[in-house]
C-alpha positions in Angstrom: 31.1 23.0 -3.8 29.3 25.0 -1.2 30.7 28.2 -2.7 29.5 27.1 -6.1 26.1 26.4 -4.6 25.8 29.8 -3.1 27.0 31.6 -6.2 24.5 29.7 -8.3 21.7 30.5 -5.9 22.6 34.2 -6.0 22.5 34.1 -9.8 19.1 32.4 -9.8 17.8 34.8 -7.3 18.4 37.7 -9.6 16.4 36.1 -12.4 13.8 34.0 -10.7 13.7 35.3 -7.2 10.0 35.5 -6.3 8.7 33.7 -9.4 6.7 31.2 -7.4 5.7 33.4 -4.5 1.9 33.9 -4.2 1.3 31.1 -6.7 -0.3 27.7 -6.2 1.8 26.3 -8.9 5.0 24.6 -7.7 8.2 23.2 -9.2 9.8 20.0 -7.9 13.4 19.3 -8.7 14.2 15.5 -8.7 17.6 13.9 -8.9 16.9 11.6 -11.9 14.6 11.7 -14.9 11.7 9.3 -15.4 12.2 6.7 -18.1 8.5 5.7 -17.9 5.2 7.1 -16.8 3.5 3.7 -16.5 1.2 3.3 -13.5 2.1 -0.3 -12.8 5.8 0.8 -12.5 4.9 3.4 -9.8 6.4 1.2 -7.1 9.8 2.3 -8.4 10.6 5.4 -6.4 11.6 7.8 -9.2 8.3 7.1 -11.0 6.2 6.8 -7.8 7.2 10.3 -6.7 5.3 11.7 -9.8 2.6 9.2 -10.5 1.5 7.4 -7.3 -1.7 8.9 -5.7 -1.3 11.9 -8.0 -2.4 10.4 -11.3 -3.0 6.8 -10.4 -4.6 5.7 -7.1 -4.8 2.4 -5.3 -7.5 0.5 -3.5 -5.7 1.0 -0.2 -2.8 2.9 1.2 -0.5 2.7 4.2 -1.1 5.7 6.5 2.4 6.3 7.7 1.3 9.4 9.8 -1.1 7.4 11.9 0.7 4.4 13.2 1.0 2.6 9.8 -2.7 1.6 9.6 -4.1 0.4 6.2 -6.5 3.1 5.0 -9.0 3.1 2.2 -8.4 5.0 -1.0 -10.6 3.7 -3.9 -11.9 1.0 -1.6 -14.1 2.2 1.3 -14.1 -1.0 3.2 -13.1 -4.7 3.0 -13.7 -8.0 4.7 -12.1 -11.4 4.9 -14.6 -13.9 3.4 -12.4 -16.9 4.2 -10.4 -19.3 2.1 -8.2 -16.6 0.8 -11.0 -14.3 -0.5 -11.4 -10.7 0.5 -14.4 -8.5 -0.6 -13.8 -4.9 -1.3 -16.5 -2.2 -1.4 -15.5 0.5 -3.8 -15.9 4.2 -3.5 -18.9 5.6 -5.5 -18.9 8.6 -7.8 -15.3 8.2 -8.9 -14.3 9.1 -12.5 -11.1 8.6 -14.4 -9.5 11.7 -15.9 -10.9 10.7 -19.3 -14.4 11.1 -17.9 -15.3 7.4 -17.7 -16.7 6.0 -14.4 -14.6 3.8 -12.1 -16.0 0.4 -11.1 -15.1 -3.1 -10.3 -14.4 -4.1 -13.9 -11.5 -1.6 -13.8 -10.0 -3.2 -10.7 -10.3 -6.7 -12.2 -8.5 -5.5 -15.4 -5.8 -3.6 -13.4 -5.0 -6.7 -11.5 -4.9 -9.0 -14.5 -2.8 -6.4 -16.4 -0.3 -6.0 -13.6 0.2 -9.7 -13.3 0.2 -10.5 -17.0 3.4 -12.1 -18.4 2.9 -9.9 -21.5 4.0 -6.8 -19.5 6.9 -6.5 -17.1 5.0 -4.6 -14.3 7.1 -4.0 -11.3 4.2 -4.0 -8.9 3.5 -7.7 -9.5 6.8 -8.7 -7.9 5.3 -7.8 -4.5 2.8 -10.6 -4.8 5.5 -13.2 -4.8 4.2 -16.7 -5.6 0.7 -15.7 -4.6 -1.8 -16.2 -7.4 -4.4 -13.4 -7.3 -7.8 -13.5 -9.1 -10.7 -11.1 -9.2 -14.4 -11.7 -9.4 -16.8 -8.8 -10.1 -19.7 -9.1 -7.7 -21.4 -5.9 -8.9 -20.1 -2.5 -10.2 -19.3 -1.4 -6.6 -18.0 -4.7 -5.2 -15.1 -7.0 -6.1 -13.8 -10.2 -4.6 -10.0 -10.8 -4.7 -8.9 -14.3 -4.0 -5.3 -15.2 -3.0 -3.9 -18.7 -3.5 -2.4 -19.5 -1.0 -4.5 -17.3 1.3 -2.8 -14.0 2.1 -3.7 -12.5 5.5 -2.4 -9.0 4.6 -4.1 -8.8 1.2 -5.6 -5.4 1.9 -2.1 -4.0 2.5 -0.9 -5.7 -0.7 -3.6 -3.8 -2.6 -1.7 -0.6 -1.8 0.7 -1.3 -4.6 -1.9 -2.0 -7.3 -2.5 1.1 -9.3 -5.9 1.2 -11.0 -6.3 2.0 -14.7 -9.4 2.0 -16.9 -10.7 -1.4 -18.2 -9.8 -0.2 -21.8 -6.1 0.2 -21.0 -4.1 -2.1 -23.3 -1.6 -4.6 -21.8 1.4 -2.6 -22.8 3.3 0.3 -21.3 1.5 3.6 -21.8 2.9 7.1 -22.3 -0.4 8.7 -21.5 -1.6 7.4 -18.1 -5.3 7.8 -17.2 -6.1 7.6 -13.5 -8.6 8.5 -10.8 -6.1 10.8 -9.0 -6.4 14.5 -8.5 -4.0 15.3 -11.3 -3.5 14.7 -15.0 -0.3 14.4 -17.0 -0.5 17.5 -19.1 3.0 17.5 -20.5 6.0 15.2 -20.7 9.0 16.6 -22.4 11.7 13.9 -22.2 15.0 15.4 -21.0 13.3 18.6 -19.8 10.2 18.3 -17.6 6.9 16.7 -16.6 3.9 18.8 -15.8 0.9 17.6 -13.7 -2.3 19.8 -13.7 -5.1 19.6 -11.1 -8.4 18.1 -12.2 -11.6 20.0 -11.6 -13.7 16.8 -11.3 -11.6 14.9 -8.8 -13.8 12.8 -6.4 -12.0 13.9 -3.3 -11.1 17.2 -1.7 -9.3 19.5 -4.2 -5.6 19.8 -3.4 -4.1 23.2 -2.8 -1.4 22.7 -5.5 -2.9 23.6 -8.9 0.1 22.6 -11.1 3.4 20.8 -10.4 6.3 21.0 -12.8 9.0 18.4 -12.3 12.5 19.1 -13.5 15.6 17.0 -13.2 19.1 17.9 -12.0 21.7 15.4 -11.1 23.8 17.7 -8.9 22.6 17.9 -5.3 24.1 21.4 -4.9 22.2 22.6 -7.9 18.9 21.2 -6.6 19.4 22.8 -3.2 20.4 26.1 -4.8 17.3 26.1 -7.0 15.0 26.0 -4.0 17.1 28.6 -2.2 16.8 30.9 -5.2 13.1 30.4 -5.7 13.4 28.6 -9.0 12.0 25.5 -7.4 9.9 24.8 -4.3 10.9 21.3 -3.3 13.9 19.1 -3.7 13.0 15.7 -2.0 16.6 14.5 -2.1 19.7 16.7 -1.3 23.0 15.8 0.2 23.7 16.3 3.9 26.4 18.8 2.8 23.6 21.1 1.4 21.3 20.6 4.4 22.5 23.6 6.3 19.3 25.8 6.7 17.1 24.7 9.6 14.2 26.8 8.1 14.1 24.8 4.8 16.1 21.6 5.2 14.7 18.5 6.9 15.9 15.0 7.5 13.4 12.1 7.2 13.6 8.4 8.0 14.4 6.9 4.6 12.9 3.4 4.0 15.7 2.5 1.6 18.3 -0.2 2.3 21.5 -0.1 0.4 23.1 -3.5 -0.5 25.2 -5.4 -3.0 23.1 -8.0 -4.8 25.2 -11.2 -5.4 24.5 -13.6 -8.2 25.5 -16.9 -6.4 25.1 -19.0 -9.6 28.4 -17.7 -11.1 31.9 -18.6 -9.7 33.5 -17.5 -7.5 30.3 -16.1 -5.9 28.9 -19.7 -5.5 31.5 -20.2 -2.7 30.3 -19.0 0.7 33.8 -18.0 1.8 34.0 -15.5 -1.0 30.6 -14.0 0.0 31.8 -13.8 3.6 35.0 -12.1 2.4 32.9 -9.5 0.5 31.1 -8.6 3.7 34.2 -8.5 5.9 36.1 -6.2 3.4 33.8 -3.2 3.8 34.2 -0.8 6.7 30.6 0.4 7.0 31.4 2.8 9.8 33.8 4.8 7.6 30.9 6.0 5.4 28.7 7.4 8.2 29.3 11.0 8.8 31.4 11.4 5.7 29.9 10.2 2.4 26.7 9.3 4.1 25.0 11.4 6.8 24.9 10.8 10.5 21.9 8.7 11.3 22.6 6.2 8.6 22.6 2.7 10.1 24.6 -0.4 9.1 22.1 -2.9 7.8 21.7 -6.6 8.7 18.4 -7.1 6.8 16.9 -5.9 3.5 14.2 -4.1 5.4 14.4 -1.2 8.0 14.4 -2.0 11.7 10.7 -1.0 12.1 9.6 -4.0 10.0 7.7 -7.0 11.4 10.0 -9.8 12.5 13.1 -7.7 13.0 15.9 -9.9 14.4 18.0 -8.1 17.0 20.3 -11.1 17.2 21.7 -10.7 13.7 24.9 -8.6 13.8 26.9 -6.6 11.3 29.9 -8.5 10.0 33.1 -7.3 11.6 35.4 -5.2 9.3 38.4 -7.5 8.9 40.5 -7.0 5.8 43.1 -9.7 6.8 40.3 -12.1 7.6 38.8 -11.5 4.1 42.1 -12.1 2.5 42.5 -15.4 4.4 39.1 -16.6 3.3 40.0 -15.8 -0.3 43.3 -17.7 0.0 41.5 -20.7 1.5 39.1 -20.7 -1.4 41.9 -20.3 -4.0 43.7 -23.3 -2.5 40.5 -25.3 -3.2 40.4 -24.2 -6.8 37.9 -21.4 -6.5 38.6 -18.8 -9.2 38.8 -15.9 -6.8 40.8 -13.7 -9.2 37.9 -13.5 -11.7 37.1 -10.0 -12.7 34.1 -8.5 -10.9 31.9 -5.6 -12.1 30.5 -3.4 -9.4 27.5 -1.8 -11.0 26.0 1.3 -9.4 23.2 3.6 -10.4 24.0 7.3 -11.2 22.1 9.7 -8.9 20.5 6.9 -7.0 21.2 8.9 -3.9 23.5 11.8 -3.0 27.2 10.9 -3.4 26.3 7.6 -5.1 29.3 7.6 -7.3 31.7 8.4 -4.5 30.2 5.7 -2.2 30.7 3.1 -4.9 34.2 4.2 -5.6 35.0 3.8 -1.9 33.4 0.3 -1.9 35.5 -0.6 -4.9 38.7 0.5 -3.2 37.9 -1.5 -0.1 37.2 -4.6 -2.1 40.4 -4.2 -4.0 42.3 -3.8 -0.8 41.0 -7.2 0.3 42.2 -8.8 -2.9 39.1 -8.7 -5.2 39.6 -7.8 -8.8 36.8 -5.2 -9.0 36.0 -2.6 -11.6 33.2 0.0 -11.2 30.5 0.9 -13.8 27.9 3.5 -13.1 24.6 3.3 -15.1 21.4 5.2 -15.6 18.3 3.7 -14.0 16.9 1.9 -17.1 20.3 0.4 -17.9 20.8 -0.9 -14.4 17.2 -2.3 -14.2 17.9 -4.6 -17.2 20.7 -6.2 -15.2 18.9 -6.2 -11.9 15.8 -8.2 -12.8 15.2 -11.6 -14.4 15.6 -12.8 -17.0 19.3 -12.2 -16.3 21.5 -11.6 -19.3 23.0 -14.7 -20.9 26.8 -14.9 -20.8 27.0 -12.3 -18.1 30.2 -12.1 -16.0 30.5 -11.7 -12.3 28.4 -8.7 -11.2 27.8 -7.0 -7.9 24.7 -4.8 -8.2 24.9 -1.8 -5.9 21.3 -0.9 -5.3 18.7 0.4 -3.0 15.6 -1.4 -1.9 12.5 0.4 -0.5 10.1 -1.1 2.0 8.0 1.4 3.9 5.1 -1.0 4.3 6.1 -2.6 7.6 6.0 -6.2 6.5 8.7 -8.3 4.8 6.3 -9.8 2.3 7.0 -6.7 0.1 10.7 -7.7 0.0 11.3 -11.4 0.7 10.0 -13.3 -2.3 11.4 -11.2 -5.1 14.7 -10.6 -3.3 15.4 -14.1 -2.0 13.1 -16.8 -3.3 14.5 -19.1 -6.0 11.8 -17.7 -8.4 12.2 -14.1 -7.2 12.6 -11.6 -10.0 15.7 -10.0 -8.3 17.0 -13.0 -6.4 20.6 -14.1 -6.6 20.2 -17.3 -4.6 18.4 -20.6 -4.8 18.0 -22.1 -1.3 15.2 -24.6 -0.4 15.1 -23.5 3.3 14.8 -19.9 2.3 12.0 -20.7 -0.1 10.2 -22.7 2.6 10.5 -19.9 5.2 9.2 -17.3 2.8 6.2 -19.4 1.8 5.3 -20.2 5.4 5.8 -16.7 6.7 3.8 -15.1 3.9 0.8 -17.3 4.9 1.2 -16.9 8.7 -0.4 -14.4 11.0 0.3 -12.8 14.4 3.3 -14.0 16.4 4.0 -16.9 14.1 4.4 -14.6 11.1 6.9 -12.4 13.0 8.8 -15.5 14.2 9.2 -16.9 10.7 10.3 -13.6 9.2 12.8 -13.3 12.0 14.2 -16.7 11.3 14.4 -15.9 7.6 16.5 -12.7 8.3 19.0 -14.8 10.3 19.1 -17.6 7.8 19.8 -15.4 4.7 22.3 -13.3 6.5 24.3 -15.8 8.6 23.8 -19.2 6.9 23.3 -18.3 3.2 25.2 -15.0 3.2 22.9 -14.0 0.3 24.2 -10.5 -0.2 26.2 -7.7 1.2 23.8 -5.6 3.3 25.2 -2.2 3.9 23.1 0.7 5.2 19.6 1.9 6.2 19.6 5.3 4.6 18.6 8.8 5.8 17.0 11.3 3.5 17.3 15.1 3.4 14.9 17.4 1.6 14.9 21.2 1.0 11.4 22.7 1.2 10.7 26.4 0.2 9.5 28.4 3.2 6.2 29.2 1.4 5.2 25.5 1.4 3.4 23.9 4.3 5.0 20.4 4.0 7.3 18.1 5.9 8.9 15.0 4.4 8.2 11.6 6.0 9.2 8.0 5.5 6.8 7.9 2.5 8.7 10.8 0.7 11.3 8.4 -0.6 8.8 6.5 -2.8 5.9 8.9 -3.3 5.2 12.6 -3.1 1.5 13.2 -2.8 0.8 16.8 -4.0 -2.4 16.7 -2.0 -0.3 16.8 1.2 1.4 20.0 0.2 -0.1 23.3 1.4 0.9 26.9 1.4 1.7 29.1 4.4 -0.3 32.3 4.8 
């Protein structure tokens, strides 16, 4: 594959060598195509890398480069008014790309649209069971009330993309935002083009135009940058990350896991779920299909997250122990031979297919009847989120979850609460811990999240937690840019410069 990569790079170099040199236009090559350009879906990484803070902005954002502080974006300041209400002062002189002025009415509509049952916005899942309502104080001021009170509401506002008040409550193909770029072209199956606005409220970015193309093969993506046909590949395989001048690792905020639906036998038996965890040799993946630096996971969030529990341990790899648990369950009448579908997502990360094939083989070795099916992002999403399909069989969803926000509130409810959109469990203690932790502050908040991590992992065995991932990017030498933990879910063009 490396030989193919180099040959392809040489071919491109003869035709496109210095095409981008001296230009402020760039080409970004992504690993999977966007199925939507809807702002309220920008929390999904493949969409967020194009839309978030480029076309559509948020009231606040997490400043990952300065200690993870909450910074203002469309909101200049905010204050806790008590009883769950926060008052946000909005930035003045901001216009949407259609020329209309931004004000508090747009924020109110954006919140109501994102949380409406008439549209399946992904951003709303981060609000959990918190009811949010907005009251316009004046054009530059808005009160947002959380019931129950939410002490980190300003951070939660970093996932609410703002659209004009006139935006209908349905998915759009022509997003209008306050960001520094407009969507000038979307050619499904080919590319997406963003063009810099002349009337952006903030400092003009250096990049004038960004063309996004899509290539599923990691070697091809890396070769395109090497040859000058592209400037940036945010995700390449460790096998291609061979040039210290252009290839950079970054702390990925994704956690890989297998989502279990515990409502369907035999997955409703804890012994079966324990056997799934014991059947996978996590260490065998690291340094082979997955790069060095990948860490075995014991929580749905990375270790830098509030409430991390160091006393939760990775299940020991024990094939014979897994077989014994299955035999004990079989003796009690549990249908452990039921066919299981392992459902992965094509191009979700480098070597995704190979990783899932290895997981399938390990589960089969332990006695599970597992078949693998790889789907595109939109197909898998229909299985991943509620309402789950009627008449479905036993499914293990092989997925990634991104939490770069530093607090489990962005993960816990929709992954583990009985009413969570992607939850596969229904456990009263889990629900109670999530509710209390979400409303707590300080040490009590950290303590409750820590207790939740231990409970879902050790007592419930809610899923098969696998890895905290590491990302690799290839960046053309002409760009002044380094990937960070945020690169996994967004790619702000305003952070990209050009070397002299």
